[in-house]
N, C-alpha and C positions, 0 to 999 in steps of 0.2 A: 549526493551524500559524496564524500573524497573519497577514493579506490583503496584501499588499503597502503596503497603506495601513498597516495601523501599523504591519508590521515596523518594529525598530529602521535596517537598514540601508537601506530603502522601496526598497530596488529589486522588480523584478516576481518576486513565488510560484510555481511551478506553481500547480495546481492538484489535484497527490496527487503525495507522495513516501513511495517504499517502498523503504525501508529491511531488507536484509540483511548489515545488517555486510560486505557488500563480495566477499558469497560463499562468508560463514564460517557463518551461520548457517541458509540454505537453500539445498534444491538449485535449482541457476541455473532446469530447467527450470521449479519451481513459480513463483520468480518472474520471469521469461519471461510466461510464461504466464498471471499474475497485471498484471504492465505493459502487455502485449498487453491483454489480456480490457477493460483501465477506459478503455484509446490506443483502444480500438472504441467504444464512448461518447461519444466527442468531447471530453474532460481533456487537458487537456494533464500528464505527468507525466515525473516523472527519478527517478531509479537515486540512492539512498544520500548525492546531494548535492539539498537542504545534514543530512539529517538519513539520519544508517548505519544510525541500532537504536541501542534504549537499554541500559541492566543484563537486561531480557527477555529480548531477543537471542541480547545475548550472550553469556548465565548459563545459559538453556535452549537455542539452538535449539542444535542436534549433527545433522547432514542423515546423518553418518553411522553412522549410532545409531536414523535413522528421523528424528527429533522437526527442526520445519521451525518456525523463529519468522521473519518476518517487521516492520516496523515500519509503518504504516502512518494517515501525516500528511495532512491533507483539508486546505486554506487554506480558515479561517473564511469568510474572506468568499463562497463556497457558502451558502452557509446559514446568516446570523448577518449581522445589522446591528451591527457589531463597538461603534459607539458607546449602542449601549442596550442590547445587549447584548439584542435578541429573533431570536427568528425569521420568515429572511428570503421576500423570495418565491422564491427558488432554494430553502428548505428541504424542501417537496415532490416537488422534483425530481430531490433530492441521494435523497433518504433509497427513492425507487421503482428512480433507478439503484443504490446501492447496496442492496437487496433485490433483484433478476433475479441482480447478481454475484451476490453469494453465493451462491445457487441454481446457476447454470451455474457457478463454480468450487468448487463441492461440489461437484460430481461430473464435467467436466473432469478437474479442475487431480491429482485425486488416480490416474490412471490416466497417467499422466505419465510421474510412473516406475519404469521398469520395474527392479523385485524379483530381483535375479541370486543363483545359487545358494549357495551356500557353495564348492564346487571351483568355480565358474567364477573 
C-alpha cells in the first residue's frame, strides 16, 4: 500500500494491515496470532482498516472448512523509495523480519486451531 506521503488522503498509514474480511475469511485465532507476531517485531499494525481483504479472501477463505485466507498489506515506505521506485535502506530489515515471521508462523499457527471431532 502507498505510504502516508503517497496516499491520496495523505493521512498516516500503519506499517501493516491484516485483512480477514472482518473474521469471515480466517479463524480469529490465526488472525490474532499473525497480528501479534507482526506487532512483536515493532511494527504498527491495523486489522481490516483500511483494507479488509479482496477477491481472494472473499472467495477462497472458508475457515469453517479449514481454508483460511488473509490479506497482508505492507506500507511501501518500509522498503521502497516511492519517488524513484527503488529499494530503500529499509528493504533488508523488512526482508529479514518477513523471513523470520514466515518461519515462525508456519511452526506456531497451525497448532493454534483446535480440530474438533465430528461428534463434538
